[in-house]
N, C-alpha and C positions, 0 to 999 in steps of 0.2 A: 364695303361688301367683300373685299378680299377675293379668295378663290371659290367662294360659295356661288353656285349657279342659281340664277333666277330667270323666269320666263321673260323673253323679249317680245314674244307675240302671244296673242290671246287664243288664236285658233291653231288647231293641230293639222299638220300635214300627214298624208299617208306615209310617204317616204321622202322627207326633206333631204336635200343634198346640195353640194356645190355652192356654199356661201361665198360671196364676193363683196368687199366693202368698197364703195365709191366715195372717196374722200371729198370731192368737190361738192357733192350734194348731201354728204353725210347720210348716205342711204345704203342699207344692206339689201343685196339681191341674192336670191337663191331659187332652187327649183323644187317642185314636188314631182318626183320622177313618174310615179304611177298615174297621177292626175294629169300629167302632161302640161303643167303650168309653171310660169315664172312669177315669183312674188318679189315685191319691193316694199321696204318699210323704213321709215326714219323714226327716231325716238318720239314717242307720244302720238304717232300717227297710225291710222289703220292701214294695214298692208293693201297694196293694189295687187290684183291677180290677173294675169293674162294667160289664157289657155292657148297653147301653141300647137300641140299634136297629141296623139294618144299616149306618147311616151317622150320624155326628154331626159337626157343624161346629165347635162351641165349647162352653165351659163358663164360667159366671160365678158368683161368690159371691152369697150372699143375706143374710149376717149371721147366719144360723143355723148352728151348728157342725156339724149333721148333714144339711144340705140344700144342694143346688146346683141351679142352673137350667141345663139343657142344651139346646142348639140342635140339632134334628134336621133332616131334609131339608126339612121344611115348617113345623115347629112349635117351641114352647118348652115343655119338660117339666120339672116339678119332681121332683127325685130326693131323697127323704128316707128314708134307710135302705133298706128293700126296697120302699117305696111309690114309684110313678111316676104323676104326674098331669099331664095336658096343661093348661097355663096359657092358652095362646092359639095359634091357627093363623095363620101369616103368609102362606103361599103356598097358592093353590088351582090353580096351573098345573103339571102334572106334567113340563113341559119345563124347569122351573127347579128350583134347589135353593138352600138357605141355605148360607152360608159362615161367615166369621169374625164375631165379635160382641164387644161390650164394653158396660159400663155407665158412664154419666156420674155426676157427683157427686150428682145428684138422684134416682138410682135408676132412670132410664130405660134400657131396653135398646136398643142400636143394633146392627143386623145387616145384612150385605150379602147380596144374592142374585145368582146368576149362571146363565146358560143351561147346560144339560147338555152341549150340543154346542159350547160356547165361542163362540157367536155374538156378534158385536160389539154393544155398547150395549143389550143386552137385560137387563142387570143393573140393580140399584137399591140404594139405602140405605133401610132401613126403621127406624122408631123405635116403641117401645111403652112407654107410661108406666105400665104395670101397673094401669091403671084401665079405660080404654076400649079400643077395637080398635086394632091396629097401623095406622100410616099411612106413606105414602111421604114420605121426606125429600129424596131426589134420584133422578133417573132418568138413563138414558143411560150407565150404567157397564157395564163388561164383566166384570171379575173383581175386585170389591171384596174387600179383604183386611183388613190391620191397621187398627184404629181406635183413636184416642187423643185426649187433650185437653191443652191447655196447663195448667200448674199452677193458673192463676187461672180456668180454665174458659171463657175468652173465645174460644177457637178450637178447632175440631174438625179433626183430621187423619185422612185416609183414603187408604189405598194402593189403587191399581188396578194389579194385577200385570200384566195383559195389555198395558197401555200404558206400563209402566215409569215410573209417575208417582205422586208423593205430592201429594194435594190438601189445601188448607186452606180452611176457611170460618169466618166469624164466627158465633158462637152468639148466640141471642136468647132472650127469655122463652118459657116453655112448650115448650121443646124444638125451637124453630124454628132453622134455620140459614140463612145467606146463601148466595150462589152459590159453588159449589166452584171454586177457582182453583188452577192448577198451582203448587206450591211448589218441587218438586224433579223434574226430568226426567232420566232415567238412560240414555237410549239403549236399548241392548239388554239392560242389566242387569235383574234381576227381583226387585224388593223384594217381601217377603211380609208377615210380621207385624211389629208395631212395639211399642215401649214408650217412654214419655216420662220423663225424669229430672226431679229437683227444680229444675234450672236451666232447664227448658223445652226441652232438647235432645231430638231424636228419635233413637232407636236402631232400626235396621232389620236384619232378618234377610234375607240375600240368597240366594234360591233359585238353585241352580246357580252361585252365586258363591263359596260356601265362606267367607263372612265376615260379620261384623257391621260396620255403619257407624254412626257418630255424626254427626248433622247439627245445626247451630245452628238456633234458631227461625226464622231468615231463610233457611235452606236451604243454608248453607255446610258443606262436608264438613270435619269436625274430626278424625276418627280412624277408622282401619280396623283391625279385629282379625281376623286369619286364624284359621280353625277347621279341625279335622282331618276335617271332613265337607263334602261339596259341597252338601248340601241342608238348611241350617238353615231352619226354617219360622217361628219366632216367638221372642219373648224376654220375660222378666218379671223385675223386680227383687224381691228379698226386702227386708226392712226393716233389714238390716244390711250393705248394700253388695254383696251377691252378686247375680249375674245367672244366670238359668236359661234355657237355649236348647233348645227342642224341635227335633228333626231328623227326617229321613225316609230310608228305604231304598227306598221305592216308586219303581219305574222304573229303578233302577240295575242295570247288567249285572253278571254274576257277577264279572268282573275288577275292576269298580269296588268291589264289596262286599268283595273280598279286600283292596283297598288302603285301605278305610275301615271298619275293624272296629267303629268307634263309630257308624256310620250307624244312625239310628233311635233312638239312646239320648238321654236328656236330658243335656245338658252343663251344667257349673257353672263360673263364673268369679268371681273376686274383683276388683271394680273400685273406683276411687276416687270413685265417685258413688253417690247413692241415688235411688230412683225417686220420682216424684210419686205422690200418693195415687190409689188405684184404686177406682172406684165399684163398688157392689153393687146387684143388683136389689132394688127396694123391695118386698120380699115382704110387708111389713106392709100395704101398700095392697091387694095381691091378697087378703089374708085378712081385711081389715077388715070387721066385721060389718055396717056400714051401706052397704057397696058392693054392687054386683051381681056382683062377681067371684066370691065364694064359691059362688054358684049355678052359675056356669060351671065352677068347679073341681070341685064335686060331680058335675055331669053328666059331666064328663070322666072322673072316677074310675069312674062307673057304666058307662062304655063299655069299661073295662079298660085295661090298660097297652099301650104300643106295642111 
């Protein structure tokens, strides 16, 4: 198959995002942001769909085979079978929403926020260590999107789609990061989600660009792969050299949809590279009996699901 994209799913999402490969079960998990649903699919099987909320921004693994952490408009929710429990609330400003998210190797959750009206520099990068309250890691962003780390964990990468820039920051102990610095500036192109391969190269899904781009750790463009859709949103590696690309049909005109019959479907490519390890939320810290978190978890359950 090489780098030619083929559909992995038969059904189209409105705005697919946040693909995560779960190696133990050989399952791909992703979200349809606008439909507020989490999907899961393995090769040859029909995807399962779980509607979570009116909007979901991202999903991350937890290490539990039957549980995922889902980012909603303002909170992080544990989905375990039919149970949904609010783990923590990140935003209390209704003019903002959460967007993309990822976990580092220590199990911390990193998630971006953006203004509903797209106002410049009202967004931020938040981090939650699954023990205490979430905290701000960076301010002054507009539309933070893809988040990833170098294979050795020494650098964090962050896309801000609104300014067509990929930022990099040095990481420090305790989930601290240094100043975000521009690594890649793309002019009018719109980078969205990202994935990092085992060599430390960045793979970017280009919204309205209809392609994937591979960049070196120093920001040099290495490869461009054209896709049969104009709005790829994010990408994720499996553990056997495949890459999955979520896509969107949201905002496309009728004629564009006729020309892009795979818009909204998850695409699959076979590449000659493998991905760097992907972190999972440290759910054991949330549920540890000597922490205060279980009390918060129980109280969230008592309020009901979202």
